[in-house]
N, C-alpha and C positions, 0 to 999 in steps of 0.2 A: 113749339113757338110758331104761331101763325104770323106771316108777313103779308101786309096789305098796304102797298105804297103805290099810288097812282095806278099805272097799268101793270104793276108787277104783283102777282098774288101767288102765295105758296105756303109751304110749311118747312120748318127747320127742326131737326131733331139731333141732339148731342147726348152721348152716352159714354160712360166709363164702367168697365166691368173686368173681373178676373184680375184684381190687383194682387201681386204676389212678389215675395222676396225669397230668393233661393241662395243656398251656399252660405248661410250664416255661420256654419261650422268650419269655415275655411280660415281659422286663425293660425298664423304661421309662427314658428319660434324664431327669435326669442320673444316671449310675451311676459311682461313683468307687471305686477300690481302691488302698490305700496312698498316698492323696494327703496330702502334708505340710500339717498345719494350723499347726504352729510348729516349733520346733527339733527336738522329740522326739516329737511327737504325730502319728499317722497317722490320717486320716479314711477310713472305709469306709461307703459309702452306696449303697443300691439299693432299687428299687421293683419288686416282683413282682406279676403279675396285673393289669397296666394294661388299661383298656378298649381295644378290645372283646374282650380275651382274658383273662378272669378265671382265676385259678389254680383248678383243679377237682380234687378228690379224691373218688373214688366207689368204692363196693364193693357187691357183692351180698349180701343177707342172707336166710337161709332159717330160718323158725321153723315147726316142724311138731309138733303135739301130737295123738296119736291115742288114743282111748279106746273103750270098749265102746258108749257112747251118743252120743258127739259127736266129730267130726273137725275139726281146725283146721290149716290150712296157708296160710302167708303167705310168698310169694316176692317180694322187692322189691329195688329199687336205691336206696340211700341215697347222696346226693352233697352235698358242701360246696363252695360256690363263694366264693372270697376275691377281693375287688376291692381293688386298691391296697394290698398289704402293704409297708409302709415299714419298712426295717431300717437302723439306724444303729449303727455300732461305732466307737468312738474308742480307739486303742491307744497307750499310751505305751511307746516302745522305744528303748533306748540300746545300741548295738553297740560292741564293742571294735574300734578301727580296725585295729590290726595283725592281729587274727584275721580280719577281714573281707577285708583285702587278700591274705592268704595262704590264702583259702578255696579248696579244691580243687573242680574242676568235677565230679569223680566223685561228690561228696557233695551235689549240687544237690537230689536227691530224698530226702535224709535230714533229717527234721525235728530229730533230735537234734543233728546238726552245726550247723544254723542256730541252734538254741538255745544251743549252746556258744559262739557268737560274742557272746553277751549276758553281761555280768558277773553272776555268781551272788552273791546276798546271803549274808552270814554268818548262819548259823542256830544256835540253841541246841540242846542235846541232844534237845528235843522237836520239832524241825523248824519252830520259829517264828523270825521276825525278833527281833532285840534291840529293846527299846523305843526306844532312842535313834537307831536306824537308820531314817531317813525318806527316804533316797535310793532311789527306785524305779528299776529297770532295765527292768522289763516289767510292765505292769499294764493292766487294763481301765479307762480313764478314764470312759467313758460307754457304755451300751448301751441302745437304745431300739427298740421294736417295736410297731407298731399296724396295725390293719386298718380300712380305710374302710367296708367293708360285707361281711357274710357272709350267705349264703343257704343254707338247708338244704332239700333237695328229696327227696321220697319218691315213687317211681314204683312202683306195683304191677305185677308181672308176672303173678302168679296169687295172688289174695288172697281168702280166705273171710271175712275180718273187714271189714264195711262201714265201720267207724269209721276204718280206716286212710286211706280216700279223704278223709274229712272232715279227718283229721289233716294230709294233704298240702295241702288248701286253706287250713287255718289257718296252716301254716308259710310259705305263700306271701304272706301279708298283710304290710303294711309294718310294722305293730306288732311282729309276730314277728321280722322281719328286724332291726329296731332292737334288740330284746332280745337276740337272738343275737349281734349285733355288740358289744354292751355286755359280754356275758359273756365273749367271746373276748378282748376287750381287757383285761379284768380279769385273765384268766389269763396273758396275755402280760406284763402289768405285774408280776404276782407272780413269774413265771419270770425276767424280767430283773433284778428285785430280788435274787433269789438268786444270779445270776451276778455281780452288781455288789457282792457282799458279801465279807467278810474270808475266808470259807472258800475261795473260788476263788483268792484272792491266796495263801493258804497253799499250795495245790496248785501254783500257778505257781512260787513260790519253791523248793519242793522239786524240781519238774521241772527248773529251771535248775541245781540242785546236782548232779543225776545225769546231766545231758545229756552232758557230756564223757566220761563212762565208757561211753556207748553210741555214740559217734562213732568210726569206725574211723580217721580221720585225726588224731585227738587224741592227744597224748602220754599222756593219762590213760585211754585206751581199755582196758577190761577191769579197771580198778582197782576195788577192793571199796569200796563206799559204806556206811559204818556205818549200821545201822538206827536209826531214831529212837525214842526211848524213849516208852513210854505215859505218859499223864498220871497223876500220883499222886492217888489218891482216898482220903481219910481213911476208914478203916473205921468204920462206925457200929454200935455195939452198943446194941440196944434193951433197956434193963432197966426199962422202965416198964409192964410188964404189970400189976402190982398197981394202979398209979395209973390205968391204962387202964380196968380193970374197975370201979374205984371211980367214975371219971368216967362211965362208961357207965350204972352203977346210978343215980347222981344224976340224969343226964339222963332216964333212963326214968322214974324217980320223978316228976320235974317234969312230964314229958309226961302221965303217967297222971293226976296230980292236976289239971293244967290241963284236960285233956279231960273229966274227971268234973265239974269245976266248971262248965265251959261247958255240958255236957249237962244239969246240974241247973238252971242258970239258964234255959236255953232251954225245958226242960220246964215249969217253973213259969210262965213267961210265956205259952207256948202254951195251957197248961191254963186260965189265967185268962181269956185272950181267947176260948177256946172256951166257957166258961161264960157269958161276957157275951153271946156270939152266940146261944147257945141260948135265952136269956131273950127275945130278940126274935122267936122262932118260935112259931107256934101248935101246939096238940096234934096237928093233923092233919099238919102239916109235919114234926114230930118223928117220928111214926109212919112216914111215907113214907121219912124219912132212915134209920131203923133198918131197914126192910124192904130198902132198897137196899144197905146195908152187909152184911146177912145174905146177900143174893144174891151179892155180890162174894166173900164168904168161901166160899160154896159153890163158886163157879167156881174159886177158887184151890185148894181142896182137891181138886177133880175133876182140875185140871191136874197137881197134884203126884202124884196117883195114877196118871195115864196116862203120866208121863214120869219119866226118871231124871237124876240129876246128871251133870255131865261126868266127875266122879271115878269114877263107877260105870258110865258108859256103855260098852257093848261095841263101839260104833262107833269109839271112840278106842283105839289100841293101848295095852296095859298099860304098855309102856316109857314112852310119852308121859305117861300119867297119873301116874307116879311120878317120872320124871326132871324134868319141867317144874316142878312145885312145889318139888322139892328144889333145883333151880338158882335159883329165885327167892329161896329162903331163903339160899342160899350168896351170892348177889349182895348181898342185904341186909347179911349179915355182913361181906363185903368192903368194902361202902361205909361201914359204921359204923367198921370197923377203920382204913380209910384216912383218915378224917377225925378220929379221936380219937387215933391213934398219933402219937408224936413223930418226925417224919421230916425236918424241916428248920426252920430258924429264919430269919426275915426281920427285919433290924434297919434301921430307918429313921432317918436323922439329918437334921435340918432346922435351919436358922439363918435367923432373921428379923431384919432391921435390920443 
């Protein structure tokens, strides 16, 4: 990537190489797969990355920046070591006995045929279960994932930035390892929460309804499955432009009045305190203070004469000088419009006693 911005010219190069995953065979006992927990729930549990073979993911990373005055090149290997990744998945599954007994061996490798042996729930035109249908035939009862420890390691192959070596030492400290482990467990908890939600169950129910049409041994193979309807959304017509501008004007007037009132009060208080403080000074101290203020004023005038503002500086491209202030004003307008426009209503009902 070539960079050309005002007086800054150079090239940037980013690269990723040698991606590898090691110790995939580090599954520790006990590992269970489709173990019956009760009549219809199957337990699946495994632990990966057991000591002394933690699961390791590594990749090479190249960051190279070249300019007329300075060269930066960092080639490193970044690795993540996961110790004792515990995974637990409990699946509720109910199969049709007659479909299972007549299952053809040629369909053993077909997921759709296996799913066709599970009774499909009745769905409404939108692809959702009916509210009174609580009998699940296939669902994720529980899903859990956690890591006992995660280490991040950065090894420099050829680095011109000395701070990277210090960064590697910081990442190897126990406090950094504990923080990284906490973060990855938070991410795993969030991900498993998404999988355990209603959205995934909707996908499962829809998959069961179309499974028979994709299984070659099923009598329904090749049948057309009606498409689910999109959710109806009530069209919103915003006719509140007049009230919006009126509310905006009222808020602006209140803000201006409040700021002016606060500025007036602060000015009066500061002025009175300043006069009270001047009465405690001698004539010589007052003359020295006046001379110091005159000298500061001359310095500010000299600095203003030797420099230019960012809006008129030729070191900044003309496009940036015009576009950035314009976008700031646009964002302010969008922010105000989004908060003052009528877009939704929240009704809260509460009953006490």
